N, C-alpha and C positions, 0 to 999 in steps of 0.2 A: 450358573451365576444368575441370582434373582434380579429382577428388574429394579427393585429398590436399592441395589446395590451398584447397578449398572450405571443409572443416571449420574449419581454423585462421582463415580470413579472416571466418567468420561470428563465431567466438569473439573475434576482435579488434575487430570491429564492436560487437558486445554490450558489450565492455569500455569502448570508447571511449563509447558512449551512456551506460553506467552512470556513468562518471567525469564526463562532461559534466553529468548530472542531478545529481551532488554538488556541482559547482562552482556551477550554477544555485540549488542549496539554500543554499549558503553566502552568495551575494549577494543573495538575495531579501529578507532582513530589512532591508538598506540602502534598498531602494525601498519598503518598505511605510510607510503613514501611520498613526502611532498614534492610535486613537480610544478614547475612554473606554468601559467597559463599562456597559450601562444596569443599573440597580438592579433586583433581583428583587421580585416582588410577594409579600408575606407574606399566607397565606390561613389564618384561624383555622378548624379543623376541630373538628367533635365527635370524642369518643373513637372511636366506632365507624368514624367515616370515615378517621381519621388512616392506616391501613393502605393504603386504596384511594389516598389520595392520595400517600402515599410511593411506590406503585408506578407511577403515573402521572408522578411527578416524576424518576425516574431516567433516566440518559442511556442511550442505545440501546446493545445490546450489539455488540461489533465483534469477537468472538471468532473468526468465520468467515473473516476478512479473510486471516489468515496460511494458513489451508488453501486458500482460493481462490489466493492467490500461489504456494503449492507445486504446486498443481495445474496451474495455467498453465505454470510451469516445466517439469514433467514432461511436459505435452503438447508442448512446443517440444523439449525435450531428447531425449525418446525416439525420434521419427524421425530426429533427426540420427544417434543411436547405431545404430539399425537399419541405416541407410544405410551405415554404415561396415563394410565386409566385411573390413578387413585385420587384424581381430583374430585 
């Protein structure tokens, strides 16, 4: 397979996979079973413990996920662009 054909074929394959993922994302709620959310427990804390309790109850930080996605994209894209010598 020639290199001129390989790069567009890879991009086409990635596009098909991305669009397929979107199709599954739209269809997924149809197959999900609705379950009630359990009630949370209310804990009474003293004033000095309220800040510690607040720090423990916050959701996890997910700011790094965007950076990780960009990093994976660059790791895949850079070798493809380096192999392309027609520029």
